[in-house]
N, CA, C, O and CB atoms as a CASP TS submission, in Angstrom:
PFRMAT TS
TARGET T0000
AUTHOR 0000-0000-0000
METHOD Language model
MODEL 1
PARENT N/A
ATOM      1  N   UNK     1     -11.026 -24.322  13.447  1.00  0.00           N
ATOM      2  CA  UNK     1     -11.817 -23.152  13.754  1.00  0.00           C
ATOM      3  C   UNK     1     -10.915 -22.073  14.340  1.00  0.00           C
ATOM      4  O   UNK     1      -9.978 -22.379  15.078  1.00  0.00           O
ATOM      5  CB  UNK     1     -12.961 -23.504  14.724  1.00  0.00           C
ATOM      6  N   UNK     2     -11.185 -20.840  14.024  1.00  0.00           N
ATOM      7  CA  UNK     2     -10.359 -19.733  14.486  1.00  0.00           C
ATOM      8  C   UNK     2     -10.572 -19.473  15.968  1.00  0.00           C
ATOM      9  O   UNK     2     -11.636 -19.741  16.526  1.00  0.00           O
ATOM     10  CB  UNK     2     -10.662 -18.473  13.685  1.00  0.00           C
ATOM     11  N   UNK     3      -9.547 -18.954  16.571  1.00  0.00           N
ATOM     12  CA  UNK     3      -9.604 -18.627  17.990  1.00  0.00           C
ATOM     13  C   UNK     3     -10.429 -17.356  18.188  1.00  0.00           C
ATOM     14  O   UNK     3     -10.182 -16.365  17.501  1.00  0.00           O
ATOM     15  CB  UNK     3      -8.177 -18.452  18.574  1.00  0.00           C
ATOM     16  N   UNK     4     -11.404 -17.353  19.105  1.00  0.00           N
ATOM     17  CA  UNK     4     -12.214 -16.143  19.336  1.00  0.00           C
ATOM     18  C   UNK     4     -11.370 -15.046  19.979  1.00  0.00           C
ATOM     19  O   UNK     4     -10.458 -15.313  20.762  1.00  0.00           O
ATOM     20  CB  UNK     4     -13.436 -16.467  20.233  1.00  0.00           C
ATOM     21  N   UNK     5     -11.697 -13.816  19.628  1.00  0.00           N
ATOM     22  CA  UNK     5     -10.959 -12.682  20.198  1.00  0.00           C
ATOM     23  C   UNK     5     -11.910 -11.835  21.026  1.00  0.00           C
ATOM     24  O   UNK     5     -13.119 -11.816  20.791  1.00  0.00           O
ATOM     25  CB  UNK     5     -10.291 -11.823  19.081  1.00  0.00           C
ATOM     26  N   UNK     6     -11.354 -11.151  21.979  1.00  0.00           N
ATOM     27  CA  UNK     6     -12.123 -10.248  22.811  1.00  0.00           C
ATOM     28  C   UNK     6     -12.147  -8.889  22.103  1.00  0.00           C
ATOM     29  O   UNK     6     -11.100  -8.262  21.941  1.00  0.00           O
ATOM     30  CB  UNK     6     -11.514 -10.140  24.263  1.00  0.00           C
ATOM     31  N   UNK     7     -13.306  -8.437  21.687  1.00  0.00           N
ATOM     32  CA  UNK     7     -13.415  -7.193  20.923  1.00  0.00           C
ATOM     33  C   UNK     7     -13.043  -5.979  21.752  1.00  0.00           C
ATOM     34  O   UNK     7     -12.515  -5.004  21.217  1.00  0.00           O
ATOM     35  CB  UNK     7     -14.819  -7.030  20.388  1.00  0.00           C
ATOM     36  N   UNK     8     -13.309  -6.022  23.049  1.00  0.00           N
ATOM     37  CA  UNK     8     -12.927  -4.895  23.906  1.00  0.00           C
ATOM     38  C   UNK     8     -11.413  -4.746  23.951  1.00  0.00           C
ATOM     39  O   UNK     8     -10.897  -3.631  23.887  1.00  0.00           O
ATOM     40  CB  UNK     8     -13.485  -5.080  25.329  1.00  0.00           C
ATOM     41  N   UNK     9     -10.696  -5.867  24.063  1.00  0.00           N
ATOM     42  CA  UNK     9      -9.234  -5.804  24.079  1.00  0.00           C
ATOM     43  C   UNK     9      -8.695  -5.314  22.740  1.00  0.00           C
ATOM     44  O   UNK     9      -7.734  -4.546  22.699  1.00  0.00           O
ATOM     45  CB  UNK     9      -8.640  -7.180  24.415  1.00  0.00           C
ATOM     46  N   UNK    10      -9.309  -5.753  21.647  1.00  0.00           N
ATOM     47  CA  UNK    10      -8.864  -5.324  20.326  1.00  0.00           C
ATOM     48  C   UNK    10      -9.096  -3.821  20.151  1.00  0.00           C
ATOM     49  O   UNK    10      -8.243  -3.117  19.610  1.00  0.00           O
ATOM     50  CB  UNK    10      -9.598  -6.117  19.223  1.00  0.00           C
ATOM     51  N   UNK    11     -10.237  -3.339  20.605  1.00  0.00           N
ATOM     52  CA  UNK    11     -10.551  -1.912  20.494  1.00  0.00           C
ATOM     53  C   UNK    11      -9.580  -1.084  21.324  1.00  0.00           C
ATOM     54  O   UNK    11      -9.088  -0.051  20.870  1.00  0.00           O
ATOM     55  CB  UNK    11     -11.998  -1.638  20.941  1.00  0.00           C
ATOM     56  N   UNK    12      -9.307  -1.540  22.535  1.00  0.00           N
ATOM     57  CA  UNK    12      -8.383  -0.807  23.408  1.00  0.00           C
ATOM     58  C   UNK    12      -6.960  -0.840  22.854  1.00  0.00           C
ATOM     59  O   UNK    12      -6.243   0.156  22.948  1.00  0.00           O
ATOM     60  CB  UNK    12      -8.407  -1.397  24.829  1.00  0.00           C
ATOM     61  N   UNK    13      -6.548  -1.946  22.289  1.00  0.00           N
ATOM     62  CA  UNK    13      -5.214  -2.044  21.701  1.00  0.00           C
ATOM     63  C   UNK    13      -5.083  -1.096  20.513  1.00  0.00           C
ATOM     64  O   UNK    13      -4.055  -0.439  20.343  1.00  0.00           O
ATOM     65  CB  UNK    13      -4.920  -3.490  21.266  1.00  0.00           C
ATOM     66  N   UNK    14      -6.138  -1.029  19.687  1.00  0.00           N
ATOM     67  CA  UNK    14      -6.112  -0.122  18.534  1.00  0.00           C
ATOM     68  C   UNK    14      -6.045   1.328  19.001  1.00  0.00           C
ATOM     69  O   UNK    14      -5.312   2.129  18.421  1.00  0.00           O
ATOM     70  CB  UNK    14      -7.355  -0.339  17.639  1.00  0.00           C
ATOM     71  N   UNK    15      -6.801   1.677  20.044  1.00  0.00           N
ATOM     72  CA  UNK    15      -6.782   3.041  20.574  1.00  0.00           C
ATOM     73  C   UNK    15      -5.416   3.372  21.162  1.00  0.00           C
ATOM     74  O   UNK    15      -4.942   4.502  21.047  1.00  0.00           O
ATOM     75  CB  UNK    15      -7.875   3.222  21.639  1.00  0.00           C
ATOM     76  N   UNK    16      -4.789   2.387  21.791  1.00  0.00           N
ATOM     77  CA  UNK    16      -3.474   2.615  22.393  1.00  0.00           C
ATOM     78  C   UNK    16      -2.428   2.900  21.325  1.00  0.00           C
ATOM     79  O   UNK    16      -1.617   3.812  21.482  1.00  0.00           O
ATOM     80  CB  UNK    16      -3.051   1.405  23.234  1.00  0.00           C
ATOM     81  N   UNK    17      -2.437   2.126  20.236  1.00  0.00           N
ATOM     82  CA  UNK    17      -1.462   2.363  19.171  1.00  0.00           C
ATOM     83  C   UNK    17      -1.714   3.702  18.484  1.00  0.00           C
ATOM     84  O   UNK    17      -0.770   4.388  18.091  1.00  0.00           O
ATOM     85  CB  UNK    17      -1.508   1.226  18.141  1.00  0.00           C
ATOM     86  N   UNK    18      -2.995   4.079  18.337  1.00  0.00           N
ATOM     87  CA  UNK    18      -3.308   5.383  17.743  1.00  0.00           C
ATOM     88  C   UNK    18      -2.799   6.503  18.650  1.00  0.00           C
ATOM     89  O   UNK    18      -2.268   7.503  18.166  1.00  0.00           O
ATOM     90  CB  UNK    18      -4.838   5.530  17.506  1.00  0.00           C
ATOM     91  N   UNK    19      -2.956   6.340  19.934  1.00  0.00           N
ATOM     92  CA  UNK    19      -2.462   7.339  20.881  1.00  0.00           C
ATOM     93  C   UNK    19      -0.955   7.443  20.864  1.00  0.00           C
ATOM     94  O   UNK    19      -0.401   8.536  20.981  1.00  0.00           O
ATOM     95  CB  UNK    19      -2.928   7.013  22.275  1.00  0.00           C
ATOM     96  N   UNK    20      -0.290   6.313  20.718  1.00  0.00           N
ATOM     97  CA  UNK    20       1.169   6.334  20.675  1.00  0.00           C
ATOM     98  C   UNK    20       1.677   7.032  19.417  1.00  0.00           C
ATOM     99  O   UNK    20       2.658   7.773  19.479  1.00  0.00           O
ATOM    100  CB  UNK    20       1.721   4.911  20.743  1.00  0.00           C
ATOM    101  N   UNK    21       1.030   6.809  18.285  1.00  0.00           N
ATOM    102  CA  UNK    21       1.471   7.482  17.065  1.00  0.00           C
ATOM    103  C   UNK    21       1.205   8.982  17.151  1.00  0.00           C
ATOM    104  O   UNK    21       2.016   9.785  16.689  1.00  0.00           O
ATOM    105  CB  UNK    21       0.764   6.886  15.835  1.00  0.00           C
ATOM    106  N   UNK    22       0.072   9.363  17.742  1.00  0.00           N
ATOM    107  CA  UNK    22      -0.222  10.790  17.912  1.00  0.00           C
ATOM    108  C   UNK    22       0.793  11.436  18.851  1.00  0.00           C
ATOM    109  O   UNK    22       1.221  12.568  18.624  1.00  0.00           O
ATOM    110  CB  UNK    22      -1.654  10.989  18.455  1.00  0.00           C
ATOM    111  N   UNK    23       1.172  10.722  19.895  1.00  0.00           N
ATOM    112  CA  UNK    23       2.161  11.253  20.833  1.00  0.00           C
ATOM    113  C   UNK    23       3.508  11.443  20.147  1.00  0.00           C
ATOM    114  O   UNK    23       4.198  12.432  20.394  1.00  0.00           O
ATOM    115  CB  UNK    23       2.310  10.320  22.044  1.00  0.00           C
ATOM    116  N   UNK    24       3.883  10.509  19.296  1.00  0.00           N
ATOM    117  CA  UNK    24       5.146  10.631  18.571  1.00  0.00           C
ATOM    118  C   UNK    24       5.122  11.836  17.638  1.00  0.00           C
ATOM    119  O   UNK    24       6.109  12.565  17.536  1.00  0.00           O
ATOM    120  CB  UNK    24       5.435   9.352  17.775  1.00  0.00           C
ATOM    121  N   UNK    25       3.994  12.049  16.954  1.00  0.00           N
ATOM    122  CA  UNK    25       3.876  13.219  16.081  1.00  0.00           C
ATOM    123  C   UNK    25       3.948  14.506  16.881  1.00  0.00           C
ATOM    124  O   UNK    25       4.578  15.470  16.445  1.00  0.00           O
ATOM    125  CB  UNK    25       2.570  13.168  15.289  1.00  0.00           C
ATOM    126  N   UNK    26       3.316  14.537  18.040  1.00  0.00           N
ATOM    127  CA  UNK    26       3.351  15.738  18.866  1.00  0.00           C
ATOM    128  C   UNK    26       4.744  15.992  19.418  1.00  0.00           C
ATOM    129  O   UNK    26       5.149  17.146  19.559  1.00  0.00           O
ATOM    130  CB  UNK    26       2.353  15.623  20.007  1.00  0.00           C
ATOM    131  N   UNK    27       5.481  14.940  19.732  1.00  0.00           N
ATOM    132  CA  UNK    27       6.861  15.140  20.205  1.00  0.00           C
ATOM    133  C   UNK    27       7.691  15.787  19.118  1.00  0.00           C
ATOM    134  O   UNK    27       8.536  16.638  19.398  1.00  0.00           O
ATOM    135  CB  UNK    27       7.500  13.801  20.637  1.00  0.00           C
ATOM    136  N   UNK    28       7.455  15.386  17.879  1.00  0.00           N
ATOM    137  CA  UNK    28       8.206  15.975  16.775  1.00  0.00           C
ATOM    138  C   UNK    28       7.765  17.421  16.558  1.00  0.00           C
ATOM    139  O   UNK    28       8.597  18.309  16.372  1.00  0.00           O
ATOM    140  CB  UNK    28       8.015  15.150  15.480  1.00  0.00           C
ATOM    141  N   UNK    29       6.457  17.650  16.584  1.00  0.00           N
ATOM    142  CA  UNK    29       5.924  18.972  16.271  1.00  0.00           C
ATOM    143  C   UNK    29       6.217  19.998  17.369  1.00  0.00           C
ATOM    144  O   UNK    29       6.638  21.117  17.075  1.00  0.00           O
ATOM    145  CB  UNK    29       4.430  18.881  16.043  1.00  0.00           C
ATOM    146  N   UNK    30       5.998  19.627  18.615  1.00  0.00           N
ATOM    147  CA  UNK    30       6.086  20.600  19.694  1.00  0.00           C
ATOM    148  C   UNK    30       7.335  20.468  20.551  1.00  0.00           C
ATOM    149  O   UNK    30       7.607  21.343  21.373  1.00  0.00           O
ATOM    150  CB  UNK    30       4.891  20.483  20.559  1.00  0.00           C
ATOM    151  N   UNK    31       8.089  19.412  20.381  1.00  0.00           N
ATOM    152  CA  UNK    31       9.247  19.186  21.238  1.00  0.00           C
ATOM    153  C   UNK    31      10.528  19.752  20.668  1.00  0.00           C
ATOM    154  O   UNK    31      11.572  19.102  20.727  1.00  0.00           O
ATOM    155  CB  UNK    31       9.420  17.729  21.483  1.00  0.00           C
ATOM    156  N   UNK    32      10.465  20.945  20.121  1.00  0.00           N
ATOM    157  CA  UNK    32      11.652  21.558  19.538  1.00  0.00           C
ATOM    158  C   UNK    32      12.028  22.806  20.328  1.00  0.00           C
ATOM    159  O   UNK    32      11.184  23.429  20.971  1.00  0.00           O
ATOM    160  CB  UNK    32      11.415  21.905  18.051  1.00  0.00           C
ATOM    161  N   UNK    33      13.286  23.154  20.270  1.00  0.00           N
ATOM    162  CA  UNK    33      13.773  24.355  20.945  1.00  0.00           C
ATOM    163  C   UNK    33      13.315  25.590  20.178  1.00  0.00           C
ATOM    164  O   UNK    33      12.918  25.503  19.016  1.00  0.00           O
ATOM    165  CB  UNK    33      15.319  24.333  21.072  1.00  0.00           C
ATOM    166  N   UNK    34      13.375  26.726  20.835  1.00  0.00           N
ATOM    167  CA  UNK    34      12.920  27.975  20.230  1.00  0.00           C
ATOM    168  C   UNK    34      13.725  28.298  18.967  1.00  0.00           C
ATOM    169  O   UNK    34      13.167  28.758  17.971  1.00  0.00           O
ATOM    170  CB  UNK    34      13.033  29.129  21.241  1.00  0.00           C
ATOM    171  N   UNK    35      15.017  28.058  19.013  1.00  0.00           N
ATOM    172  CA  UNK    35      15.855  28.327  17.852  1.00  0.00           C
ATOM    173  C   UNK    35      15.515  27.445  16.665  1.00  0.00           C
ATOM    174  O   UNK    35      15.518  27.898  15.520  1.00  0.00           O
ATOM    175  CB  UNK    35      17.296  28.147  18.212  1.00  0.00           C
ATOM    176  N   UNK    36      15.220  26.181  16.946  1.00  0.00           N
ATOM    177  CA  UNK    36      14.854  25.272  15.865  1.00  0.00           C
ATOM    178  C   UNK    36      13.538  25.686  15.229  1.00  0.00           C
ATOM    179  O   UNK    36      13.378  25.593  14.012  1.00  0.00           O
ATOM    180  CB  UNK    36      14.760  23.840  16.381  1.00  0.00           C
ATOM    181  N   UNK    37      12.591  26.143  16.046  1.00  0.00           N
ATOM    182  CA  UNK    37      11.316  26.616  15.516  1.00  0.00           C
ATOM    183  C   UNK    37      11.529  27.844  14.635  1.00  0.00           C
ATOM    184  O   UNK    37      10.918  27.968  13.574  1.00  0.00           O
ATOM    185  CB  UNK    37      10.341  26.941  16.663  1.00  0.00           C
ATOM    186  N   UNK    38      12.395  28.748  15.080  1.00  0.00           N
ATOM    187  CA  UNK    38      12.655  29.965  14.308  1.00  0.00           C
ATOM    188  C   UNK    38      13.304  29.628  12.972  1.00  0.00           C
ATOM    189  O   UNK    38      12.955  30.213  11.947  1.00  0.00           O
ATOM    190  CB  UNK    38      13.551  30.927  15.104  1.00  0.00           C
ATOM    191  N   UNK    39      14.238  28.696  12.977  1.00  0.00           N
ATOM    192  CA  UNK    39      14.906  28.290  11.741  1.00  0.00           C
ATOM    193  C   UNK    39      13.904  27.661  10.778  1.00  0.00           C
ATOM    194  O   UNK    39      13.924  27.944   9.580  1.00  0.00           O
ATOM    195  CB  UNK    39      16.052  27.304  12.042  1.00  0.00           C
ATOM    196  N   UNK    40      13.032  26.810  11.301  1.00  0.00           N
ATOM    197  CA  UNK    40      12.022  26.174  10.455  1.00  0.00           C
ATOM    198  C   UNK    40      11.074  27.211   9.868  1.00  0.00           C
ATOM    199  O   UNK    40      10.678  27.109   8.707  1.00  0.00           O
ATOM    200  CB  UNK    40      11.233  25.130  11.254  1.00  0.00           C
ATOM    201  N   UNK    41      10.712  28.203  10.664  1.00  0.00           N
ATOM    202  CA  UNK    41       9.818  29.255  10.182  1.00  0.00           C
ATOM    203  C   UNK    41      10.492  30.067   9.075  1.00  0.00           C
ATOM    204  O   UNK    41       9.863  30.390   8.068  1.00  0.00           O
ATOM    205  CB  UNK    41       9.396  30.180  11.343  1.00  0.00           C
ATOM    206  N   UNK    42      11.773  30.396   9.263  1.00  0.00           N
ATOM    207  CA  UNK    42      12.501  31.147   8.244  1.00  0.00           C
ATOM    208  C   UNK    42      12.644  30.342   6.961  1.00  0.00           C
ATOM    209  O   UNK    42      12.517  30.887   5.865  1.00  0.00           O
ATOM    210  CB  UNK    42      13.876  31.549   8.763  1.00  0.00           C
ATOM    211  N   UNK    43      12.907  29.050   7.092  1.00  0.00           N
ATOM    212  CA  UNK    43      13.014  28.201   5.901  1.00  0.00           C
ATOM    213  C   UNK    43      11.695  28.142   5.150  1.00  0.00           C
ATOM    214  O   UNK    43      11.678  28.213   3.922  1.00  0.00           O
ATOM    215  CB  UNK    43      13.456  26.788   6.287  1.00  0.00           C
ATOM    216  N   UNK    44      10.591  28.012   5.874  1.00  0.00           N
ATOM    217  CA  UNK    44       9.275  27.962   5.231  1.00  0.00           C
ATOM    218  C   UNK    44       8.976  29.282   4.525  1.00  0.00           C
ATOM    219  O   UNK    44       8.426  29.291   3.424  1.00  0.00           O
ATOM    220  CB  UNK    44       8.172  27.648   6.268  1.00  0.00           C
ATOM    221  N   UNK    45       9.335  30.381   5.153  1.00  0.00           N
ATOM    222  CA  UNK    45       9.112  31.696   4.549  1.00  0.00           C
ATOM    223  C   UNK    45       9.964  31.859   3.283  1.00  0.00           C
ATOM    224  O   UNK    45       9.496  32.405   2.283  1.00  0.00           O
ATOM    225  CB  UNK    45       9.438  32.820   5.564  1.00  0.00           C
ATOM    226  N   UNK    46      11.207  31.387   3.328  1.00  0.00           N
ATOM    227  CA  UNK    46      12.085  31.479   2.172  1.00  0.00           C
ATOM    228  C   UNK    46      11.538  30.651   1.015  1.00  0.00           C
ATOM    229  O   UNK    46      11.557  31.094  -0.133  1.00  0.00           O
ATOM    230  CB  UNK    46      13.499  31.019   2.534  1.00  0.00           C
ATOM    231  N   UNK    47      11.058  29.467   1.313  1.00  0.00           N
ATOM    232  CA  UNK    47      10.486  28.610   0.274  1.00  0.00           C
ATOM    233  C   UNK    47       9.254  29.270  -0.325  1.00  0.00           C
ATOM    234  O   UNK    47       9.063  29.228  -1.541  1.00  0.00           O
ATOM    235  CB  UNK    47      10.129  27.221   0.844  1.00  0.00           C
ATOM    236  N   UNK    48       8.410  29.881   0.511  1.00  0.00           N
ATOM    237  CA  UNK    48       7.211  30.554   0.017  1.00  0.00           C
ATOM    238  C   UNK    48       7.583  31.723  -0.893  1.00  0.00           C
ATOM    239  O   UNK    48       6.979  31.904  -1.950  1.00  0.00           O
ATOM    240  CB  UNK    48       6.350  31.047   1.191  1.00  0.00           C
ATOM    241  N   UNK    49       8.577  32.517  -0.482  1.00  0.00           N
ATOM    242  CA  UNK    49       9.005  33.654  -1.303  1.00  0.00           C
ATOM    243  C   UNK    49       9.577  33.188  -2.636  1.00  0.00           C
ATOM    244  O   UNK    49       9.302  33.784  -3.677  1.00  0.00           O
ATOM    245  CB  UNK    49      10.044  34.493  -0.554  1.00  0.00           C
ATOM    246  N   UNK    50      10.379  32.117  -2.601  1.00  0.00           N
ATOM    247  CA  UNK    50      10.945  31.590  -3.841  1.00  0.00           C
ATOM    248  C   UNK    50       9.855  31.119  -4.785  1.00  0.00           C
ATOM    249  O   UNK    50       9.927  31.353  -5.991  1.00  0.00           O
ATOM    250  CB  UNK    50      11.906  30.447  -3.544  1.00  0.00           C
ATOM    251  N   UNK    51       8.852  30.459  -4.239  1.00  0.00           N
ATOM    252  CA  UNK    51       7.758  29.970  -5.067  1.00  0.00           C
ATOM    253  C   UNK    51       6.946  31.135  -5.630  1.00  0.00           C
ATOM    254  O   UNK    51       6.565  31.113  -6.801  1.00  0.00           O
ATOM    255  CB  UNK    51       6.852  29.029  -4.258  1.00  0.00           C
ATOM    256  N   UNK    52       6.676  32.156  -4.807  1.00  0.00           N
ATOM    257  CA  UNK    52       5.945  33.311  -5.300  1.00  0.00           C
ATOM    258  C   UNK    52       6.711  34.050  -6.380  1.00  0.00           C
ATOM    259  O   UNK    52       6.109  34.599  -7.302  1.00  0.00           O
ATOM    260  CB  UNK    52       5.630  34.248  -4.166  1.00  0.00           C
ATOM    261  N   UNK    53       8.033  34.069  -6.275  1.00  0.00           N
ATOM    262  CA  UNK    53       8.867  34.735  -7.276  1.00  0.00           C
ATOM    263  C   UNK    53       8.881  34.004  -8.600  1.00  0.00           C
ATOM    264  O   UNK    53       9.175  34.606  -9.633  1.00  0.00           O
ATOM    265  CB  UNK    53      10.272  34.872  -6.768  1.00  0.00           C
ATOM    266  N   UNK    54       8.569  32.720  -8.592  1.00  0.00           N
ATOM    267  CA  UNK    54       8.607  31.925  -9.815  1.00  0.00           C
ATOM    268  C   UNK    54       7.251  31.804 -10.475  1.00  0.00           C
ATOM    269  O   UNK    54       7.135  31.191 -11.536  1.00  0.00           O
ATOM    270  CB  UNK    54       9.142  30.558  -9.521  1.00  0.00           C
ATOM    271  N   UNK    55       6.215  32.380  -9.866  1.00  0.00           N
ATOM    272  CA  UNK    55       4.879  32.298 -10.439  1.00  0.00           C
ATOM    273  C   UNK    55       4.795  33.187 -11.676  1.00  0.00           C
ATOM    274  O   UNK    55       5.408  34.251 -11.761  1.00  0.00           O
ATOM    275  CB  UNK    55       3.809  32.706  -9.399  1.00  0.00           C
ATOM    276  N   UNK    56       4.013  32.702 -12.618  1.00  0.00           N
ATOM    277  CA  UNK    56       3.800  33.487 -13.824  1.00  0.00           C
ATOM    278  C   UNK    56       2.496  34.245 -13.691  1.00  0.00           C
ATOM    279  O   UNK    56       1.548  33.769 -13.067  1.00  0.00           O
ATOM    280  CB  UNK    56       3.792  32.591 -15.084  1.00  0.00           C
ATOM    281  N   UNK    57       2.455  35.409 -14.273  1.00  0.00           N
ATOM    282  CA  UNK    57       1.236  36.219 -14.225  1.00  0.00           C
ATOM    283  C   UNK    57       0.217  35.805 -15.240  1.00  0.00           C
ATOM    284  O   UNK    57      -0.859  36.400 -15.313  1.00  0.00           O
ATOM    285  CB  UNK    57       1.562  37.653 -14.426  1.00  0.00           C
TER
END
């Protein structure tokens, strides 16, 4: 017979891992220096302009 599990502990463990993954994503998204953000913005703008230039009418 399988070992019974505590559903409250399982729910809390799942919430904890979800919180940890969200925290990791936020560290990547918001934990950058001002210069790095500016470079990323310029790269995104350049990619957008290149794509718009290649569109057919």
